[in-house]
DSSP file (Angstrom, degrees, kcal/mol; ACC not computed):
  #  RESIDUE AA STRUCTURE BP1 BP2  ACC     N-H-->O    O-->H-N    N-H-->O    O-->H-N    TCO  KAPPA ALPHA  PHI   PSI    X-CA   Y-CA   Z-CA
    1    1 A X     >        0   0    0      0, 0.0     4,-1.6     0, 0.0     5,-0.2   0.000 360.0 360.0 360.0 -39.7   23.1   34.5   28.5
    2    2 A X  H  >  +     0   0    0      1,-0.2     4,-1.9     2,-0.2     3,-0.5   0.939 360.0  53.9 -60.1 -44.3   19.7   32.9   29.7
    3    3 A X  H  > S+     0   0    0      1,-0.3     4,-2.7     2,-0.2     5,-0.3   0.908 105.7  51.5 -55.7 -41.4   18.3   33.3   26.2
    4    4 A X  H  > S+     0   0    0      1,-0.2     4,-1.3     2,-0.2    -1,-0.3   0.822 108.9  51.2 -68.6 -26.5   21.3   31.4   24.6
    5    5 A X  H  < S+     0   0    0     -4,-1.6    -1,-0.2    -3,-0.5    -2,-0.2   0.820 112.5  45.8 -73.7 -33.2   20.7   28.6   27.0
    6    6 A X  H >< S+     0   0    0     -4,-1.9     3,-0.6    -5,-0.2    -2,-0.2   0.875 115.3  46.2 -76.5 -37.4   17.0   28.3   26.1
    7    7 A X  H 3< S+     0   0    0     -4,-2.7     3,-0.2     1,-0.2    -2,-0.2   0.799 119.3  38.4 -76.5 -32.0   17.5   28.6   22.5
    8    8 A X  T 3X S+     0   0    0     -4,-1.3     4,-2.1    -5,-0.3    -1,-0.2  -0.154  72.3 134.0-114.5  43.2   20.3   26.1   22.2
    9    9 A X  H <> S+     0   0    0     -3,-0.6     4,-2.0     1,-0.2    -1,-0.2   0.922  72.7  46.0 -60.3 -50.7   19.2   23.5   24.7
   10   10 A X  H  > S+     0   0    0     -3,-0.2     4,-2.4     1,-0.2    -1,-0.2   0.861 111.2  53.2 -62.3 -36.3   19.8   20.4   22.6
   11   11 A X  H  > S+     0   0    0      1,-0.2     4,-2.2     2,-0.2    -1,-0.2   0.891 111.1  46.9 -66.8 -38.8   23.3   21.6   21.6
   12   12 A X  H  X S+     0   0    0     -4,-2.1     4,-1.8     2,-0.2    -2,-0.2   0.844 111.5  49.9 -75.4 -30.7   24.2   22.1   25.2
   13   13 A X  H  X S+     0   0    0     -4,-2.0     4,-2.6    -5,-0.2    -2,-0.2   0.976 114.6  46.7 -65.4 -55.8   22.8   18.6   26.4
   14   14 A X  H  X S+     0   0    0     -4,-2.4     4,-2.6     1,-0.2    -2,-0.2   0.870 110.1  50.2 -62.4 -40.2   24.8   16.9   23.6
   15   15 A X  H  X S+     0   0    0     -4,-2.2     4,-2.1    -5,-0.2    -1,-0.2   0.925 111.4  51.0 -69.1 -39.4   28.0   18.8   24.3
   16   16 A X  H  X S+     0   0    0     -4,-1.8     4,-1.3     2,-0.2    -2,-0.2   0.920 109.9  49.0 -50.7 -47.2   27.7   17.8   28.0
   17   17 A X  H >X S+     0   0    0     -4,-2.6     4,-3.3     1,-0.2     3,-1.1   0.963 112.2  47.8 -58.2 -50.8   27.2   14.3   27.2
   18   18 A X  H 3X S+     0   0    0     -4,-2.6     4,-2.2     1,-0.3     5,-0.2   0.860 110.7  51.2 -58.8 -38.6   30.2   14.3   24.8
   19   19 A X  H 3< S+     0   0    0     -4,-2.1     4,-0.5     1,-0.2    -1,-0.3   0.700 115.6  42.5 -72.2 -17.8   32.3   16.0   27.4
   20   20 A X  H <X S+     0   0    0     -4,-1.3     4,-0.8    -3,-1.1    -2,-0.2   0.833 115.1  48.1 -88.2 -35.4   31.4   13.4   29.9
   21   21 A X  H  X>S+     0   0    0     -4,-3.3     4,-2.8    -5,-0.2     5,-0.6   0.900 105.2  57.7 -72.4 -42.2   31.6   10.3   27.7
   22   22 A X  H  X5S+     0   0    0     -4,-2.2     4,-1.6     1,-0.2    -1,-0.2   0.913 108.2  44.6 -62.5 -45.2   35.1   11.1   26.1
   23   23 A X  H  45S+     0   0    0     -4,-0.5    -1,-0.2    -5,-0.2    -2,-0.2   0.818 118.4  43.5 -73.1 -23.5   37.0   11.3   29.4
   24   24 A X  H  <5S+     0   0    0     -4,-0.8    -2,-0.2    -3,-0.2    -3,-0.1   0.955 129.8  21.8 -83.8 -52.1   35.3    8.0   30.9
   25   25 A X  H  <5S-     0   0    0     -4,-2.8     4,-0.4     1,-0.2    -3,-0.2   0.641 110.5-121.6 -94.0 -10.9   35.4    5.8   27.9
   26   26 A X     X< -     0   0    0     -4,-1.6     4,-1.5    -5,-0.6     3,-0.3  -0.025  26.3 -78.8  92.4 161.5   38.2    7.4   26.0
   27   27 A X  H  > S+     0   0    0      1,-0.2     4,-1.7     2,-0.2    -1,-0.1   0.757 123.0  59.3 -73.5 -25.7   38.5    8.9   22.6
   28   28 A X  H  > S+     0   0    0      2,-0.2     4,-2.3     1,-0.2    -1,-0.2   0.862 102.9  54.3 -66.2 -34.2   38.8    5.7   20.7
   29   29 A X  H  > S+     0   0    0     -4,-0.4     4,-2.0    -3,-0.3    -2,-0.2   0.920 109.4  49.3 -63.8 -45.7   35.4    4.5   22.1
   30   30 A X  H  X S+     0   0    0     -4,-1.5     4,-2.1     1,-0.2    -1,-0.2   0.879 111.8  46.8 -58.8 -43.5   33.9    7.7   20.7
   31   31 A X  H  X S+     0   0    0     -4,-1.7     4,-2.2     1,-0.2    -1,-0.2   0.862 112.0  48.7 -74.4 -34.1   35.4    7.4   17.3
   32   32 A X  H  X S+     0   0    0     -4,-2.3     4,-1.5     2,-0.2    -2,-0.2   0.834 110.1  54.6 -76.0 -26.1   34.4    3.7   16.9
   33   33 A X  H  X S+     0   0    0     -4,-2.0     4,-2.3     2,-0.2    -2,-0.2   0.923 109.7  45.1 -68.1 -44.9   30.9    4.5   18.0
   34   34 A X  H  X S+     0   0    0     -4,-2.1     4,-2.1     1,-0.2    -2,-0.2   0.891 111.4  53.8 -63.9 -36.9   30.5    7.2   15.4
   35   35 A X  H  X S+     0   0    0     -4,-2.2     4,-1.9     2,-0.2    -1,-0.2   0.850 108.4  49.3 -59.9 -37.0   32.0    4.8   12.8
   36   36 A X  H  X S+     0   0    0     -4,-1.5     4,-2.7     2,-0.2    -1,-0.2   0.883 108.1  52.2 -69.8 -43.6   29.5    2.2   13.6
   37   37 A X  H  X S+     0   0    0     -4,-2.3     4,-2.0     1,-0.2    -2,-0.2   0.923 112.0  47.5 -67.6 -38.6   26.6    4.6   13.4
   38   38 A X  H  X S+     0   0    0     -4,-2.1     4,-1.1     2,-0.2    -2,-0.2   0.889 110.4  53.6 -65.8 -35.0   27.9    5.7    9.8
   39   39 A X  H  X S+     0   0    0     -4,-1.9     4,-2.5     1,-0.2    -2,-0.2   0.897 108.1  48.8 -61.9 -42.8   28.3    2.1    8.9
   40   40 A X  H  X S+     0   0    0     -4,-2.7     4,-2.4     2,-0.2     5,-0.2   0.879 104.8  57.7 -54.7 -43.7   24.8    1.4    9.8
   41   41 A X  H  < S+     0   0    0     -4,-2.0     4,-0.5     1,-0.2    -1,-0.2   0.764 113.6  42.0 -62.2 -26.1   23.6    4.3    7.8
   42   42 A X  H  X S+     0   0    0     -4,-1.1     4,-1.2    -3,-0.2    -2,-0.2   0.843 115.2  45.9 -89.5 -37.5   25.3    2.7    4.9
   43   43 A X  H  X S+     0   0    0     -4,-2.5     4,-2.7     1,-0.2     5,-0.2   0.837 101.0  64.5 -79.9 -31.8   24.3   -0.9    5.4
   44   44 A X  H  X S+     0   0    0     -4,-2.4     4,-2.1     2,-0.2    -1,-0.2   0.937 106.5  42.8 -54.0 -54.7   20.6   -0.4    6.1
   45   45 A X  H  > S+     0   0    0     -4,-0.5     4,-2.4    -5,-0.2     5,-0.2   0.935 113.7  55.3 -64.1 -41.2   19.8    1.0    2.6
   46   46 A X  H  X S+     0   0    0     -4,-1.2     4,-2.0     1,-0.2    -2,-0.2   0.907 108.0  47.1 -47.6 -47.6   22.0   -1.7    1.1
   47   47 A X  H  X S+     0   0    0     -4,-2.7     4,-2.0     2,-0.2    -1,-0.2   0.884 111.6  50.7 -70.8 -36.9   20.0   -4.4    2.9
   48   48 A X  H  X S+     0   0    0     -4,-2.1     4,-2.2    -5,-0.2    -1,-0.2   0.881 109.2  52.8 -67.1 -35.0   16.7   -2.8    1.7
   49   49 A X  H  X S+     0   0    0     -4,-2.4     4,-2.2     2,-0.2    -1,-0.2   0.881 108.5  48.4 -65.7 -42.2   18.0   -2.8   -1.8
   50   50 A X  H  X S+     0   0    0     -4,-2.0     4,-2.2    -5,-0.2    -1,-0.2   0.898 112.5  48.7 -66.9 -37.5   18.9   -6.4   -1.7
   51   51 A X  H  X S+     0   0    0     -4,-2.0     4,-1.6     2,-0.2    -2,-0.2   0.893 110.7  50.7 -75.0 -31.9   15.4   -7.3   -0.2
   52   52 A X  H  X S+     0   0    0     -4,-2.2     4,-2.3     2,-0.2    -1,-0.2   0.864 111.4  49.5 -67.4 -35.0   13.7   -5.2   -2.9
   53   53 A X  H  X S+     0   0    0     -4,-2.2     4,-1.9     2,-0.2    -2,-0.2   0.905 111.3  48.0 -69.6 -36.2   15.8   -7.1   -5.6
   54   54 A X  H  X S+     0   0    0     -4,-2.2     4,-2.0     2,-0.2    -2,-0.2   0.865 111.4  50.1 -64.6 -39.8   14.9  -10.5   -4.2
   55   55 A X  H  X S+     0   0    0     -4,-1.6     4,-3.0     2,-0.2     5,-0.2   0.901 109.9  52.1 -68.9 -43.4   11.3   -9.6   -4.1
   56   56 A X  H  X S+     0   0    0     -4,-2.3     4,-2.4     1,-0.2    -2,-0.2   0.895 109.8  47.5 -57.1 -43.0   11.4   -8.4   -7.7
   57   57 A X  H  X S+     0   0    0     -4,-1.9     4,-1.8     2,-0.2    -1,-0.2   0.878 110.4  52.0 -68.6 -36.1   13.0  -11.6   -8.9
   58   58 A X  H  X S+     0   0    0     -4,-2.0     4,-0.5     2,-0.2     3,-0.2   0.965 113.8  45.2 -68.2 -44.4   10.3  -13.6   -6.9
   59   59 A X  H >< S+     0   0    0     -4,-3.0     3,-0.8     1,-0.2     4,-0.4   0.861 110.2  54.8 -64.1 -31.4    7.5  -11.5   -8.6
   60   60 A X  H >< S+     0   0    0     -4,-2.4     3,-0.9     1,-0.2    -1,-0.2   0.869 103.7  54.7 -69.0 -37.1    9.2  -11.9  -12.0
   61   61 A X  H 3< S+     0   0    0     -4,-1.8    -1,-0.2    -3,-0.2    -2,-0.2   0.552 102.2  57.9 -66.3 -15.0    9.3  -15.7  -11.7
   62   62 A X  T << S+     0   0    0     -3,-0.8     2,-0.3    -4,-0.5    -1,-0.2   0.513  83.0 107.9 -97.0 -10.7    5.6  -15.9  -11.2
   63   63 A X    <   -     0   0    0     -3,-0.9     2,-0.4    -4,-0.4    11,-0.2  -0.535  46.8-172.6 -77.0 125.8    4.6  -14.1  -14.5
   64   64 A X  E     -A   73   0A   0      9,-3.4     9,-2.5    -2,-0.3     2,-0.4  -0.920  12.2-152.7-110.0 144.8    3.2  -16.0  -17.2
   65   65 A X  E     -A   72   0A   0     -2,-0.4     2,-0.4     7,-0.2     7,-0.2  -0.936  25.4-121.0-112.2 141.9    2.4  -14.9  -20.8
   66   66 A X     >  -     0   0    0      5,-2.0     4,-0.8    -2,-0.4    21,-0.1  -0.615  10.8-148.6 -73.4 129.1   -0.3  -16.7  -22.6
   67   67 A X  T  4 S+     0   0    0     -2,-0.4    -1,-0.1     1,-0.1    20,-0.0   0.772  94.4  48.4 -70.3 -25.0    0.8  -18.4  -25.8
   68   68 A X  T  4 S+     0   0    0      3,-0.1    -1,-0.1     1,-0.1    -2,-0.0   0.946 131.7   7.2 -85.1 -46.2   -2.5  -17.8  -27.5
   69   69 A X  T  4 S-     0   0    0      2,-0.1    -2,-0.1    16,-0.0    -1,-0.1   0.620  90.3-120.3-112.6 -18.9   -3.2  -14.1  -26.9
   70   70 A X     <  +     0   0    0     -4,-0.8     2,-0.1     1,-0.3    -3,-0.1   0.579  54.5 156.1  91.3   7.8   -0.1  -12.7  -25.3
   71   71 A X        -     0   0    0     -6,-0.1    -5,-2.0     1,-0.1     2,-0.5  -0.452  39.3-133.0 -76.5 142.0   -1.8  -11.6  -22.0
   72   72 A X  E     +A   65   0A   0     -7,-0.2     2,-0.3    -2,-0.1    -7,-0.2  -0.792  35.0 167.0 -97.7 130.5    0.5  -11.3  -19.0
   73   73 A X  E     -A   64   0A   0     -9,-2.5    -9,-3.4    -2,-0.5     7,-0.0  -0.974  34.3-110.4-142.0 157.7   -0.8  -12.9  -15.8
   74   74 A X    >   -     0   0    0     -2,-0.3     3,-0.7   -11,-0.2   -11,-0.2  -0.279  42.6 -99.6 -75.4 169.5    0.4  -14.0  -12.4
   75   75 A X  T 3  S+     0   0    0      1,-0.2   -12,-0.1   -13,-0.1    -1,-0.1  -0.024  97.6 100.5 -80.6  28.8    0.7  -17.7  -11.4
   76   76 A X  T 3  S+     0   0    0    -14,-0.1     2,-0.2     2,-0.0    -1,-0.2   0.812  76.8  43.8 -85.9 -32.1   -2.6  -17.5   -9.5
   77   77 A X    <   -     0   0    0     -3,-0.7     4,-0.0     2,-0.1    -4,-0.0  -0.658  63.1-144.0-113.3 167.6   -4.8  -19.1  -12.1
   78   78 A X  S    S+     0   0    0     -2,-0.2     9,-2.9     2,-0.1    10,-0.6   0.536  87.3  54.8-103.0  -7.9   -4.6  -22.1  -14.4
   79   79 A X  B    S-B   86   0B   0      7,-0.2     2,-0.3     8,-0.2     7,-0.2  -0.893  92.4-101.2-126.5 155.2   -6.4  -20.5  -17.2
   80   80 A X     >  -     0   0    0      5,-2.4     4,-1.1    -2,-0.3    -2,-0.1  -0.540  22.1-144.5 -75.2 137.0   -5.8  -17.1  -19.2
   81   81 A X  T  4 S+     0   0    0     -2,-0.3    -1,-0.2     2,-0.1    -8,-0.0   0.833  96.1  45.5 -63.7 -32.9   -8.2  -14.3  -18.0
   82   82 A X  T  4 S+     0   0    0      1,-0.1    -1,-0.1     3,-0.1    -2,-0.0   0.975 133.3   5.3 -83.5 -58.9   -8.4  -12.9  -21.6
   83   83 A X  T  4 S-     0   0    0      2,-0.1    -2,-0.1   -12,-0.0    -1,-0.1   0.527  90.9-118.8-110.5  -7.3   -9.0  -16.0  -23.8
   84   84 A X     <  +     0   0    0     -4,-1.1    -3,-0.1     1,-0.2     2,-0.1   0.700  55.9 153.5  80.8  17.8   -9.4  -18.9  -21.5
   85   85 A X        -     0   0    0      1,-0.1    -5,-2.4    -6,-0.1     2,-0.4  -0.447  53.4 -96.4 -80.2 159.7   -6.3  -21.0  -22.7
   86   86 A X  B     -B   79   0B   0     -7,-0.2    -7,-0.2     1,-0.1     3,-0.2  -0.625  31.5-169.8 -80.6 130.6   -4.6  -23.4  -20.3
   87   87 A X    >>  +     0   0    0     -9,-2.9     4,-1.8    -2,-0.4     3,-0.7   0.429  66.6  90.5 -96.3  -5.9   -1.6  -21.9  -18.7
   88   88 A X  H 3> S+     0   0    0    -10,-0.6     4,-1.5     1,-0.2    -1,-0.1   0.818  83.9  55.9 -62.2 -27.4   -0.3  -25.1  -17.1
   89   89 A X  H 3> S+     0   0    0     -3,-0.2     4,-1.0     2,-0.2    -1,-0.2   0.817 106.6  50.3 -68.6 -31.1    1.7  -25.8  -20.1
   90   90 A X  H <> S+     0   0    0     -3,-0.7     4,-0.6     2,-0.2     3,-0.3   0.889 109.2  50.1 -76.5 -37.6    3.5  -22.4  -19.9
   91   91 A X  H >< S+     0   0    0     -4,-1.8     3,-0.6     1,-0.2     6,-0.2   0.859 107.2  55.1 -73.0 -31.4    4.3  -22.9  -16.2
   92   92 A X  H 3< S+     0   0    0     -4,-1.5    -1,-0.2     1,-0.2    -2,-0.2   0.799 107.1  51.9 -69.1 -29.5    5.8  -26.4  -17.1
   93   93 A X  H 3< S+     0   0    0     -4,-1.0    -1,-0.2    -3,-0.3    -2,-0.2   0.587  81.4 114.7 -84.6  -8.9    8.2  -24.7  -19.7
   94   94 A X    X<  -     0   0    0     -4,-0.6     3,-0.5    -3,-0.6     4,-0.4  -0.432  63.8-146.0 -66.4 136.5    9.4  -22.2  -17.1
   95   95 A X  G >  S+     0   0    0      1,-0.2     3,-0.6     2,-0.2    -1,-0.2   0.764  94.1  61.3 -71.8 -28.5   13.1  -22.9  -16.6
   96   96 A X  G 3  S+     0   0    0      1,-0.2    -1,-0.2   -35,-0.1    -2,-0.1   0.777 102.7  51.0 -75.0 -24.9   13.0  -22.0  -12.9
   97   97 A X  G <  S+     0   0    0     -3,-0.5    -1,-0.2    -6,-0.2    -2,-0.2   0.562  90.6 100.9 -90.5 -13.6   10.5  -24.9  -12.1
   98   98 A X  S <  S-     0   0    0     -3,-0.6     2,-0.3    -4,-0.4    -5,-0.0  -0.328  74.8-116.3 -77.9 159.8   12.6  -27.8  -13.9
   99   99 A X    >>  -     0   0    0      1,-0.1     3,-1.6     0, 0.0     4,-0.8  -0.674  26.9-113.2 -85.9 144.8   14.6  -30.2  -12.1
  100  100 A X  G >4 S+     0   0    0     -2,-0.3     3,-0.9     1,-0.2     4,-0.5   0.847 115.8  58.7 -40.9 -43.5   18.5  -30.2  -12.8
  101  101 A X  G 34 S+     0   0    0      1,-0.2    -1,-0.2     2,-0.2     3,-0.2   0.698 101.2  52.4 -69.0 -21.0   18.2  -33.5  -14.4
  102  102 A X  G <4 S+     0   0    0     -3,-1.6    -1,-0.2     1,-0.2    -2,-0.2   0.686 106.9  54.2 -82.4 -17.4   15.8  -32.4  -16.9
  103  103 A X  S << S+     0   0    0     -3,-0.9    -2,-0.2    -4,-0.8    -1,-0.2   0.490  81.0 115.6 -92.5  -6.5   18.0  -29.6  -17.9
  104  104 A X        -     0   0    0     -4,-0.5     2,-0.5    -3,-0.2    -3,-0.0  -0.393  56.6-143.8 -74.7 143.3   21.1  -31.7  -18.6
  105  105 A X        -     0   0    0     -2,-0.1     2,-0.5     2,-0.0    -2,-0.1  -0.893  13.4-129.5-105.7 132.1   22.4  -31.8  -22.2
  106  106 A X        -     0   0    0     -2,-0.5     2,-0.4     2,-0.0    -2,-0.0  -0.695  26.8-169.0 -81.0 122.6   23.8  -35.1  -23.5
  107  107 A X        -     0   0    0     -2,-0.5     2,-0.5     2,-0.0    -2,-0.0  -0.954  11.2-148.1-119.2 138.6   27.3  -34.6  -25.1
  108  108 A X        -     0   0    0     -2,-0.4     2,-0.3     0, 0.0    -2,-0.0  -0.922  17.5-134.1-102.3 124.8   29.0  -37.3  -27.1
  109  109 A X        -     0   0    0     -2,-0.5     2,-0.4     2,-0.0    -2,-0.0  -0.605  18.1-161.8 -78.0 138.7   32.8  -37.3  -27.0
  110  110 A X        -     0   0    0     -2,-0.3     2,-0.5     0, 0.0    -1,-0.0  -0.917  18.5-122.6-120.1 145.5   34.8  -37.6  -30.1
  111  111 A X        -     0   0    0     -2,-0.4     2,-0.6     2,-0.0    -2,-0.0  -0.739  21.4-141.3 -90.7 130.5   38.4  -38.6  -30.4
  112  112 A X              0   0    0     -2,-0.5    -1,-0.0     1,-0.1     0, 0.0  -0.773 360.0 360.0 -93.5 124.2   40.6  -36.0  -32.2
  113  113 A X              0   0    0     -2,-0.6    -1,-0.1     0, 0.0    -2,-0.0   0.408 360.0 360.0-108.1 360.0   43.3  -37.6  -34.5
C-alpha cells in the first residue's frame, strides 16, 4: 500500500482535489471549468493561426519585383540590389498603397430604350 501511494502521488493529489472541489462548488462548476479549459485549448491555436496569417499578409505586401531583371526584394531599399533600377515606381503601382479616390472607375450611364 505504501508503494502505491508513492508511485501514484500525483493521481492521489488530483483525486483528493476533485473530491473536495465538487461538493463545495458543485458539479456544474466542475463541468464549466473543464469546458473552459477545452475551449482555451481550441482558441489559442486559432488565435496563433490568425496572427501568422496577418504577419504573412503584411510581409507579402512589402515584396517588390524589379521590372528590369525580375529580382524580388523587400520594401527596404529604393533601388534594385541586382541591376540598380529604381523601385519607387513599382511601389507606387502597388494597389495597397493607393488612395481609394485613385482607384475609382468612371462609369457613364446610358438610357436603355
